[in-house]
C-alpha positions as a Markdown table, in Angstrom:
| # | Residue | x | y | z |
|---|---|---|---|---|
| 1 | Met | 3.4 | -26.6 | -32.3 |
| 2 | Asn | -0.2 | -25.7 | -32.5 |
| 3 | Arg | -1.9 | -24.0 | -35.5 |
| 4 | Arg | -1.6 | -20.5 | -34.1 |
| 5 | His | 2.1 | -20.9 | -33.5 |
| 6 | Phe | 2.6 | -22.5 | -36.8 |
| 7 | Leu | 0.9 | -19.6 | -38.7 |
| 8 | Lys | 2.9 | -17.1 | -36.6 |
| 9 | Arg | 6.1 | -18.8 | -37.5 |
| 10 | Cys | 5.2 | -18.9 | -41.2 |
| 11 | Val | 4.4 | -15.1 | -41.1 |
| 12 | His | 7.7 | -14.5 | -39.3 |
| 13 | Asn | 9.7 | -16.5 | -41.8 |
| 14 | Ser | 8.0 | -14.8 | -44.7 |
| 15 | Leu | 8.9 | -11.3 | -43.3 |
| 16 | Arg | 12.5 | -12.4 | -42.9 |
| 17 | Thr | 12.6 | -13.6 | -46.4 |
| 18 | Ala | 11.1 | -10.5 | -47.8 |
| 19 | Val | 13.4 | -8.2 | -45.9 |
| 20 | Ala | 16.4 | -10.2 | -46.8 |
| 21 | Ala | 15.5 | -10.0 | -50.5 |
| 22 | Ala | 15.0 | -6.3 | -50.3 |
| 23 | Ser | 18.3 | -5.9 | -48.4 |
| 24 | Ile | 20.3 | -7.4 | -51.3 |
| 25 | Thr | 19.8 | -4.1 | -53.1 |
| 26 | His | 19.3 | -1.7 | -50.2 |
| 27 | Leu | 21.2 | -3.0 | -47.2 |
| 28 | Pro | 24.7 | -4.3 | -46.8 |
| 29 | Leu | 23.6 | -7.5 | -45.0 |
| 30 | Leu | 26.4 | -9.7 | -46.3 |
| 31 | Ser | 29.1 | -7.1 | -46.4 |
| 32 | Ala | 32.1 | -8.3 | -48.4 |
| 33 | Gln | 34.1 | -5.4 | -46.9 |
| 34 | Ser | 33.6 | -6.6 | -43.3 |
| 35 | Gly | 33.7 | -10.3 | -44.0 |
| 36 | Ser | 31.0 | -10.9 | -41.4 |
| 37 | Pro | 27.3 | -11.6 | -42.1 |
| 38 | Tyr | 26.2 | -9.0 | -39.5 |
| 39 | Asp | 27.5 | -5.7 | -38.1 |
| 40 | Leu | 26.3 | -6.4 | -34.6 |
| 41 | Ile | 24.7 | -9.3 | -32.7 |
| 42 | Ile | 23.1 | -8.7 | -29.3 |
| 43 | Arg | 23.2 | -12.1 | -27.6 |
| 44 | Gly | 21.2 | -13.8 | -24.9 |
| 45 | Gly | 19.0 | -11.0 | -23.6 |
| 46 | Arg | 15.4 | -11.3 | -22.6 |
| 47 | Val | 13.8 | -9.6 | -25.6 |
| 48 | Ile | 10.6 | -7.9 | -25.0 |
| 49 | Asp | 8.8 | -6.6 | -28.1 |
| 50 | Pro | 5.1 | -5.9 | -27.5 |
| 51 | Ser | 4.6 | -5.2 | -31.2 |
| 52 | Val | 4.9 | -8.9 | -31.9 |
| 53 | His | 4.0 | -10.2 | -28.4 |
| 54 | Leu | 7.5 | -11.5 | -27.9 |
| 55 | Asp | 9.0 | -12.0 | -24.4 |
| 56 | Ala | 11.7 | -14.6 | -24.7 |
| 57 | Val | 15.5 | -15.1 | -24.7 |
| 58 | Arg | 16.7 | -14.2 | -28.2 |
| 59 | Asp | 19.7 | -13.1 | -30.2 |
| 60 | Ile | 19.2 | -10.0 | -32.4 |
| 61 | Ala | 21.3 | -9.5 | -35.5 |
| 62 | Ile | 21.8 | -6.0 | -37.1 |
| 63 | Ala | 23.2 | -5.0 | -40.4 |
| 64 | Gly | 23.0 | -1.8 | -42.4 |
| 65 | Gly | 21.3 | 0.0 | -39.5 |
| 66 | Arg | 18.4 | -2.4 | -39.5 |
| 67 | Ile | 17.3 | -5.5 | -37.6 |
| 68 | Val | 17.7 | -8.5 | -39.8 |
| 69 | Ala | 17.1 | -11.5 | -37.5 |
| 70 | Val | 15.6 | -12.2 | -34.1 |
| 71 | Glu | 16.3 | -15.9 | -33.3 |
| 72 | Pro | 16.9 | -18.1 | -30.3 |
| 73 | Asn | 20.5 | -18.8 | -31.4 |
| 74 | Ile | 22.2 | -17.0 | -34.2 |
| 75 | Glu | 25.3 | -19.0 | -35.1 |
| 76 | Ala | 26.8 | -16.5 | -37.6 |
| 77 | Asp | 29.6 | -14.1 | -36.9 |
| 78 | Ala | 29.4 | -10.3 | -36.5 |
| 79 | Asp | 31.8 | -7.4 | -36.5 |
| 80 | Glu | 30.7 | -6.6 | -33.0 |
| 81 | Glu | 28.8 | -8.5 | -30.3 |
| 82 | Leu | 27.1 | -7.4 | -27.1 |
| 83 | Asp | 26.4 | -9.8 | -24.2 |
| 84 | Ala | 22.9 | -9.1 | -22.9 |
| 85 | His | 22.5 | -12.2 | -20.7 |
| 86 | Asp | 20.4 | -11.4 | -17.6 |
| 87 | Lys | 19.3 | -8.1 | -19.2 |
| 88 | Leu | 16.2 | -6.8 | -20.9 |
| 89 | Val | 16.4 | -6.0 | -24.6 |
| 90 | Val | 13.6 | -3.7 | -25.7 |
| 91 | Pro | 12.8 | -1.4 | -28.6 |
| 92 | Gly | 14.3 | 2.1 | -28.4 |
| 93 | Leu | 12.2 | 4.1 | -26.0 |
| 94 | Leu | 9.8 | 6.8 | -27.2 |
| 95 | Asp | 8.8 | 9.9 | -25.1 |
| 96 | Ile | 5.7 | 11.5 | -26.4 |
| 97 | His | 5.7 | 14.3 | -23.8 |
| 98 | Ala | 9.0 | 16.1 | -23.2 |
| 99 | His | 10.5 | 19.5 | -23.5 |
| 100 | Tyr | 14.0 | 18.6 | -24.7 |
| 101 | Ala | 13.9 | 21.2 | -27.5 |
| 102 | Gln | 14.1 | 24.1 | -25.1 |
| 103 | Asp | 17.8 | 23.5 | -25.1 |
| 104 | Pro | 20.0 | 22.5 | -28.1 |
| 105 | Arg | 21.6 | 19.9 | -25.8 |
| 106 | Gly | 18.2 | 18.4 | -25.0 |
| 107 | Pro | 17.9 | 15.8 | -27.9 |
| 108 | His | 21.4 | 14.5 | -27.2 |
| 109 | Val | 20.7 | 14.2 | -23.4 |
| 110 | Ala | 17.5 | 12.3 | -24.3 |
| 111 | Leu | 19.4 | 10.0 | -26.6 |
| 112 | Glu | 21.9 | 9.2 | -23.8 |
| 113 | Asp | 19.0 | 8.1 | -21.7 |
| 114 | Gly | 17.8 | 5.7 | -24.5 |
| 115 | Ile | 15.1 | 8.0 | -26.0 |
| 116 | Thr | 15.2 | 7.3 | -29.7 |
| 117 | Gly | 12.2 | 9.5 | -30.7 |
| 118 | Phe | 10.3 | 12.2 | -28.9 |
| 119 | Val | 7.7 | 14.9 | -29.0 |
| 120 | Asp | 8.4 | 18.3 | -27.6 |
| 121 | Ala | 5.0 | 19.0 | -26.0 |
| 122 | Gly | 4.3 | 22.7 | -26.3 |
| 123 | Ser | 7.5 | 24.5 | -25.4 |
| 124 | Gly | 7.0 | 27.0 | -28.2 |
| 125 | Gly | 4.0 | 28.9 | -29.5 |
| 126 | Ala | 3.5 | 30.9 | -32.7 |
| 127 | Asp | 6.1 | 33.5 | -31.6 |
| 128 | Asn | 8.9 | 31.0 | -30.9 |
| 129 | Ile | 8.1 | 27.7 | -32.6 |
| 130 | Asp | 10.7 | 28.3 | -35.3 |
| 131 | Glu | 13.4 | 28.2 | -32.7 |
| 132 | Ile | 12.0 | 25.0 | -31.3 |
| 133 | Val | 11.8 | 23.4 | -34.7 |
| 134 | Ala | 15.4 | 24.4 | -35.5 |
| 135 | Val | 16.5 | 22.4 | -32.5 |
| 136 | Leu | 14.4 | 19.4 | -33.6 |
| 137 | Arg | 15.8 | 19.6 | -37.2 |
| 138 | Ser | 19.3 | 19.1 | -35.8 |
| 139 | Ala | 18.3 | 16.3 | -33.3 |
| 140 | Pro | 20.0 | 13.0 | -33.9 |
| 141 | Gln | 16.7 | 11.1 | -33.4 |
| 142 | Pro | 13.3 | 11.6 | -34.9 |
| 143 | Ala | 11.7 | 14.5 | -33.0 |
| 144 | Arg | 8.7 | 16.7 | -33.6 |
| 145 | Ala | 6.7 | 19.4 | -31.7 |
| 146 | Leu | 3.3 | 20.2 | -30.5 |
| 147 | Ile | 2.7 | 23.9 | -30.9 |
| 148 | Asn | 1.4 | 25.7 | -27.8 |
| 149 | Ile | -1.9 | 27.6 | -28.5 |
| 150 | Gly | -0.3 | 30.3 | -26.4 |
| 151 | Arg | 1.8 | 32.5 | -28.7 |
| 152 | Gln | 4.8 | 32.6 | -26.3 |
| 153 | Gly | 4.8 | 28.9 | -25.4 |
| 154 | Val | 5.4 | 27.9 | -21.8 |
| 155 | Ile | 5.4 | 30.9 | -19.5 |
| 156 | Gly | 5.2 | 31.0 | -15.7 |
| 157 | Ser | 2.2 | 33.3 | -15.5 |
| 158 | Gly | 0.1 | 30.9 | -17.6 |
| 159 | Asp | 0.5 | 30.4 | -21.3 |
| 160 | Thr | -2.9 | 31.8 | -22.1 |
| 161 | Ala | -3.8 | 33.7 | -18.9 |
| 162 | Asp | -3.9 | 36.6 | -21.3 |
| 163 | Met | -6.5 | 35.4 | -23.8 |
| 164 | Ala | -5.0 | 37.5 | -26.5 |
| 165 | Leu | -2.1 | 35.0 | -26.6 |
| 166 | Ala | -4.5 | 32.2 | -27.6 |
| 167 | Asp | -4.4 | 33.4 | -31.2 |
| 168 | Val | -5.8 | 30.9 | -33.6 |
| 169 | Glu | -4.7 | 32.6 | -36.8 |
| 170 | Ala | -1.1 | 33.1 | -35.5 |
| 171 | Cys | -1.1 | 29.4 | -34.6 |
| 172 | Lys | -2.3 | 28.3 | -38.0 |
| 173 | Ala | 0.3 | 30.5 | -39.7 |
| 174 | Ala | 3.1 | 29.0 | -37.6 |
| 175 | Ile | 1.9 | 25.5 | -38.3 |
| 176 | Thr | 1.9 | 26.3 | -42.0 |
| 177 | Arg | 5.5 | 27.4 | -41.8 |
| 178 | Asn | 6.5 | 24.2 | -40.0 |
| 179 | Leu | 4.1 | 21.7 | -41.2 |
| 180 | Asp | 6.8 | 19.0 | -41.5 |
| 181 | Tyr | 7.7 | 19.3 | -37.8 |
| 182 | Val | 4.5 | 20.4 | -36.0 |
| 183 | Val | 2.4 | 17.3 | -35.3 |
| 184 | Gly | -0.3 | 18.7 | -33.0 |
| 185 | Val | -1.5 | 21.5 | -30.7 |
| 186 | Lys | -0.9 | 21.8 | -27.0 |
| 187 | Ala | -3.4 | 23.5 | -24.6 |
| 188 | Arg | -1.9 | 24.0 | -21.2 |
| 189 | Leu | -4.9 | 24.4 | -19.0 |
| 190 | Thr | -3.0 | 25.7 | -16.0 |
| 191 | Glu | -3.9 | 27.9 | -13.0 |
| 192 | Gly | -3.6 | 31.1 | -15.0 |
| 193 | Val | -6.2 | 29.9 | -17.5 |
| 194 | Thr | -8.9 | 29.1 | -14.9 |
| 195 | Ala | -12.3 | 30.2 | -16.1 |
| 196 | Asn | -11.1 | 30.5 | -19.7 |
| 197 | Asp | -10.0 | 26.8 | -20.0 |
| 198 | Val | -13.0 | 25.8 | -22.3 |
| 199 | Glu | -12.3 | 28.7 | -24.6 |
| 200 | Val | -8.6 | 27.9 | -24.8 |
| 201 | Leu | -9.4 | 24.3 | -25.6 |
| 202 | Arg | -11.9 | 25.4 | -28.2 |
| 203 | Arg | -9.3 | 27.6 | -29.9 |
| 204 | Ala | -6.7 | 24.9 | -29.8 |
| 205 | Gln | -9.2 | 22.5 | -31.5 |
| 206 | Glu | -9.9 | 25.1 | -34.2 |
| 207 | Ala | -6.2 | 25.5 | -35.1 |
| 208 | Ala | -5.6 | 21.7 | -34.9 |
| 209 | Ser | -8.6 | 20.6 | -36.8 |
| 210 | Tyr | -7.7 | 22.9 | -39.7 |
| 211 | Phe | -4.7 | 20.6 | -40.3 |
| 212 | Asn | -6.3 | 17.4 | -39.1 |
| 213 | Leu | -3.9 | 17.3 | -36.1 |
| 214 | Pro | -4.5 | 16.1 | -32.5 |
| 215 | Val | -4.7 | 18.3 | -29.5 |
| 216 | Met | -3.0 | 17.4 | -26.2 |
| 217 | Ile | -4.5 | 19.0 | -23.0 |
| 218 | His | -2.5 | 19.6 | -19.9 |
| 219 | Val | -4.8 | 19.0 | -16.9 |
| 220 | Gly | -4.7 | 19.2 | -13.2 |
| 221 | Gln | -5.0 | 22.9 | -12.6 |
| 222 | Ser | -8.0 | 23.6 | -14.8 |
| 223 | Glu | -11.3 | 24.9 | -13.5 |
| 224 | Thr | -13.8 | 23.1 | -15.6 |
| 225 | Pro | -14.5 | 19.5 | -14.4 |
| 226 | Met | -12.7 | 16.9 | -16.4 |
| 227 | Gly | -16.0 | 15.3 | -17.3 |
| 228 | Glu | -16.8 | 18.4 | -19.3 |
| 229 | Leu | -13.4 | 19.0 | -20.8 |
| 230 | Val | -13.0 | 15.6 | -22.3 |
| 231 | Gln | -16.3 | 15.9 | -24.2 |
| 232 | Leu | -14.5 | 18.5 | -26.3 |
| 233 | Leu | -11.8 | 16.0 | -27.4 |
| 234 | Lys | -11.9 | 14.1 | -30.7 |
| 235 | Pro | -10.4 | 10.7 | -31.5 |
| 236 | Gly | -6.6 | 10.9 | -31.4 |
| 237 | Asp | -6.5 | 13.7 | -28.9 |
| 238 | Ile | -4.4 | 13.2 | -25.8 |
| 239 | Val | -5.1 | 13.9 | -22.1 |
| 240 | Thr | -1.7 | 14.3 | -20.4 |
| 241 | His | -0.8 | 14.3 | -16.6 |
| 242 | Met | -3.6 | 11.8 | -16.2 |
| 243 | Phe | -2.6 | 11.1 | -12.5 |
| 244 | Ala | -3.0 | 14.7 | -11.4 |
| 245 | Pro | -5.1 | 14.8 | -8.2 |
| 246 | Pro | -8.5 | 16.3 | -7.5 |
| 247 | Pro | -10.2 | 18.7 | -7.8 |
| 248 | Asn | -9.2 | 18.7 | -11.4 |
| 249 | Ala | -8.6 | 15.0 | -11.9 |
| 250 | Ile | -10.0 | 12.2 | -14.2 |
| 251 | Val | -11.5 | 10.8 | -10.9 |
| 252 | Asp | -14.2 | 12.5 | -8.8 |
| 253 | Asp | -13.9 | 13.2 | -5.1 |
| 254 | Asn | -14.8 | 9.6 | -4.3 |
| 255 | Gly | -12.0 | 8.2 | -6.5 |
| 256 | Arg | -14.3 | 7.1 | -9.3 |
| 257 | Ile | -13.4 | 7.7 | -12.9 |
| 258 | Tyr | -15.8 | 10.1 | -14.6 |
| 259 | Pro | -18.1 | 8.3 | -17.0 |
| 260 | Glu | -17.2 | 10.9 | -19.6 |
| 261 | Val | -13.6 | 10.0 | -19.3 |
| 262 | Leu | -14.4 | 6.3 | -19.8 |
| 263 | Glu | -16.4 | 7.3 | -22.9 |
| 264 | Ala | -13.6 | 9.4 | -24.2 |
| 265 | Arg | -11.2 | 6.5 | -24.1 |
| 266 | Arg | -13.8 | 4.3 | -25.9 |
| 267 | Arg | -14.0 | 6.8 | -28.8 |
| 268 | Gly | -10.2 | 7.0 | -29.2 |
| 269 | Val | -8.9 | 9.6 | -26.8 |
| 270 | Trp | -5.4 | 8.7 | -25.5 |
| 271 | Phe | -4.3 | 9.0 | -21.8 |
| 272 | Asp | -0.6 | 9.9 | -21.0 |
| 273 | Val | 1.4 | 10.0 | -17.8 |
| 274 | Ala | 3.9 | 12.9 | -18.2 |
| 275 | Asn | 5.3 | 12.4 | -14.7 |
| 276 | Gly | 7.1 | 15.8 | -14.5 |
| 277 | Arg | 8.3 | 17.6 | -11.5 |
| 278 | Ile | 5.3 | 19.2 | -9.8 |
| 279 | Asp | 1.5 | 18.7 | -9.5 |
| 280 | His | 1.2 | 15.9 | -12.0 |
| 281 | Leu | 1.3 | 12.6 | -10.0 |
| 282 | Arg | 0.1 | 11.8 | -6.5 |
| 283 | Trp | 0.2 | 8.3 | -5.1 |
| 284 | Asp | -3.4 | 8.1 | -3.8 |
| 285 | Thr | -4.8 | 9.3 | -7.2 |
| 286 | Phe | -2.4 | 6.9 | -8.9 |
| 287 | Asp | -3.8 | 4.0 | -6.8 |
| 288 | Gln | -7.5 | 4.9 | -7.5 |
| 289 | Ile | -6.9 | 5.1 | -11.3 |
| 290 | Met | -4.8 | 2.0 | -11.6 |
| 291 | Ala | -7.2 | 0.0 | -9.3 |
| 292 | Ala | -10.0 | 0.8 | -11.7 |
| 293 | Gly | -8.0 | -0.8 | -14.5 |
| 294 | Phe | -7.7 | 2.6 | -16.3 |
| 295 | Trp | -4.0 | 2.1 | -17.2 |
| 296 | Pro | -2.1 | 4.7 | -19.2 |
| 297 | Asp | -1.7 | 4.4 | -22.9 |
| 298 | Thr | 1.7 | 6.0 | -22.7 |
| 299 | Val | 4.3 | 6.7 | -20.0 |
| 300 | Ser | 6.3 | 9.9 | -20.7 |
| 301 | Thr | 8.7 | 12.1 | -18.7 |
| 302 | Asp | 7.6 | 15.7 | -19.2 |
| 303 | Gly | 11.4 | 15.9 | -19.1 |
| 304 | Phe | 13.9 | 18.7 | -19.6 |
| 305 | Val | 17.7 | 18.7 | -19.9 |
| 306 | Asn | 18.1 | 18.7 | -16.1 |
| 307 | Ser | 15.5 | 15.9 | -15.4 |
| 308 | Arg | 18.2 | 13.5 | -14.2 |
| 309 | Glu | 18.6 | 15.7 | -11.1 |
| 310 | Val | 14.8 | 15.6 | -10.3 |
| 311 | Pro | 14.3 | 12.6 | -8.0 |
| 312 | Gly | 10.8 | 11.9 | -9.1 |
| 313 | Val | 11.8 | 11.8 | -12.8 |
| 314 | Val | 15.4 | 10.8 | -13.3 |
| 315 | Asp | 14.7 | 9.0 | -16.6 |
| 316 | Leu | 12.0 | 7.2 | -18.5 |
| 317 | Pro | 12.9 | 3.7 | -17.2 |
| 318 | Asn | 12.6 | 5.0 | -13.6 |
| 319 | Ile | 9.1 | 6.3 | -14.3 |
| 320 | Met | 8.2 | 3.0 | -16.0 |
| 321 | Ser | 9.3 | 1.2 | -12.9 |
| 322 | Lys | 6.6 | 2.9 | -10.9 |
| 323 | Phe | 4.0 | 1.1 | -12.9 |
| 324 | Leu | 5.9 | -2.2 | -12.6 |
| 325 | Asn | 6.0 | -1.9 | -8.8 |
| 326 | Phe | 2.7 | -0.3 | -7.9 |
| 327 | Gly | 0.4 | -0.4 | -10.9 |
| 328 | Gly | -0.2 | -4.1 | -11.3 |
| 329 | Met | 1.1 | -4.1 | -14.8 |
| 330 | Glu | 3.3 | -6.9 | -16.3 |
| 331 | Leu | 6.7 | -6.0 | -17.6 |
| 332 | Ser | 5.7 | -6.4 | -21.2 |
| 333 | Glu | 2.7 | -4.1 | -20.6 |
| 334 | Val | 4.9 | -1.4 | -19.1 |
| 335 | Val | 7.4 | -1.7 | -22.0 |
| 336 | Ala | 4.5 | -1.2 | -24.5 |
| 337 | Thr | 3.6 | 2.2 | -23.0 |
| 338 | Ala | 7.0 | 3.6 | -24.1 |
| 339 | Thr | 7.4 | 1.7 | -27.3 |
| 340 | Thr | 4.5 | 0.2 | -29.3 |
| 341 | Asn | 1.7 | 2.4 | -27.9 |
| 342 | Ala | 3.7 | 5.6 | -28.2 |
| 343 | Ala | 4.5 | 4.7 | -31.9 |
| 344 | Arg | 0.8 | 4.5 | -32.7 |
| 345 | Glu | 0.0 | 8.0 | -31.5 |
| 346 | Phe | 2.0 | 10.0 | -34.1 |
| 347 | Pro | 2.6 | 9.1 | -37.7 |
| 348 | Phe | 6.3 | 10.0 | -37.7 |
| 349 | Leu | 6.9 | 7.3 | -35.1 |
| 350 | Arg | 4.9 | 4.6 | -36.8 |
| 351 | Asp | 8.0 | 2.5 | -37.8 |
| 352 | Lys | 9.6 | 2.9 | -34.3 |
| 353 | Gly | 9.0 | 1.1 | -31.0 |
| 354 | Thr | 9.5 | -2.4 | -32.5 |
| 355 | Leu | 12.3 | -5.0 | -32.9 |
| 356 | Asn | 10.6 | -6.5 | -35.9 |
| 357 | Val | 12.8 | -7.7 | -38.8 |
| 358 | Gly | 13.3 | -4.8 | -41.2 |
| 359 | Ala | 12.8 | -2.0 | -38.6 |
| 360 | Asp | 15.5 | 0.6 | -37.8 |
| 361 | Ala | 17.9 | -0.9 | -35.3 |
| 362 | Asp | 17.0 | 1.2 | -32.3 |
| 363 | Val | 17.5 | -1.0 | -29.2 |
| 364 | Asp | 17.7 | -0.3 | -25.5 |
| 365 | Ile | 19.4 | -2.7 | -23.1 |
| 366 | Leu | 18.1 | -2.3 | -19.6 |
| 367 | Glu | 19.0 | -4.0 | -16.3 |
| 368 | Leu | 16.0 | -5.0 | -14.1 |
| 369 | Arg | 17.5 | -4.9 | -10.6 |
| 370 | Asp | 16.0 | -6.4 | -7.4 |
| 371 | Gly | 16.4 | -4.5 | -4.2 |
| 372 | Glu | 14.9 | -1.6 | -2.3 |
| 373 | Phe | 14.3 | 1.5 | -4.4 |
| 374 | Glu | 12.6 | 4.7 | -3.5 |
| 375 | Phe | 10.1 | 6.2 | -5.9 |
| 376 | Leu | 8.7 | 9.7 | -5.5 |
| 377 | Asp | 5.4 | 11.3 | -6.6 |
| 378 | Asn | 5.2 | 15.1 | -7.1 |
| 379 | Tyr | 4.0 | 15.8 | -3.5 |
| 380 | Glu | 7.0 | 14.4 | -1.6 |
| 381 | Gly | 5.4 | 11.1 | -1.3 |
| 382 | Val | 7.9 | 8.2 | -1.2 |
| 383 | Arg | 7.3 | 4.6 | -1.8 |
| 384 | Val | 9.7 | 1.7 | -1.8 |
| 385 | Gly | 9.6 | -0.8 | -4.6 |
| 386 | Asp | 11.6 | -4.0 | -5.1 |
| 387 | Arg | 12.4 | -3.7 | -8.8 |
| 388 | Arg | 13.8 | -0.9 | -10.9 |
| 389 | Met | 14.9 | -0.7 | -14.5 |
| 390 | Phe | 18.2 | 1.0 | -15.3 |
| 391 | Pro | 19.5 | 1.9 | -18.8 |
| 392 | Val | 22.7 | 0.0 | -19.5 |
| 393 | Glu | 23.4 | 0.2 | -23.3 |
| 394 | Met | 21.7 | 1.6 | -26.3 |
| 395 | Ile | 22.0 | 1.0 | -30.0 |
| 396 | Phe | 20.8 | 3.8 | -32.3 |
| 397 | Arg | 20.4 | 3.0 | -36.0 |
| 398 | Gly | 22.6 | 0.0 | -35.6 |
| 399 | Thr | 25.5 | 1.8 | -33.8 |
| 400 | Val | 26.3 | 1.2 | -30.1 |
| 401 | Arg | 26.3 | 4.7 | -28.5 |
């Protein structure tokens, strides 16, 4: 054991000791009622936890809704055990761009797909954000919203095609009413916005900055070149649909990433996938961006209740598998985009996306299958990959769902 591994083991053991001590008063780790040291042990899976750079076969013990041990071989008993041999065991997945709150069933459908925390990205604006927040308040998992700068939220004609809908004061009042659930402002720079995209973004920033919140911009159908738009973004803001093709892409007509986009990432702007159903991902643009080493910070679905029926979406593990097959990313790097990285973007997720001792016991068990699998972009482009992740089992707050 070298010095780095020795120190890492010492820190790990110290954390376990501290959590165990705290658990005596707060968590039923050694439950006299059950007679077993643990409520649940997940045995023998390939545990991938990017938050602690772990990728190894481990057992995970859970008690009182929290993770209490991650070890090569836990020899104690548990009330329940799951056999995860030949499977992946990862932190509960986080989806930072979805629209599950448009339907009261949405959060529950998301949880069935292993999504243990999500952000509804702009479904509602000032006129209907209260209804969106009501769905989020009843969600089983942690869930928050980005408020659309357009008062009516997502509308087919363009959320702010009528600039009167981009109402800063109405947005600020709606955030004030829901400050515990609104975590940012969404600017959907869609076709209907066209020449007003800069003004829409400016108004979104005005509303967000008043509360020190981030802005997420939907790109791909905007008119102003991306090199100009990203200069209006501040650290912590998010560019979503980052694989949308030209002429409104993060790459120029020659497939080179705009220097302003590179500079935006250096100053702390995040870049998100949001695969979605139309217009957001095309294979040739995907290849150009990934070949440049400009990998996504987060992989998200842009998902709705019916996304399972959309071949290009299906679920978050399916979208993650695109980057495993065609993006040159290692498995642990792909897992990070929907766990550790996503948890860093929004404060309400900061204690999620990890399997560290003491964390909430949100765990997804996935099967990485070999074979021939079709993956679709948003333009009817089909590619065949040889690996795909499938959700098998999920544990939420210590309970097998």
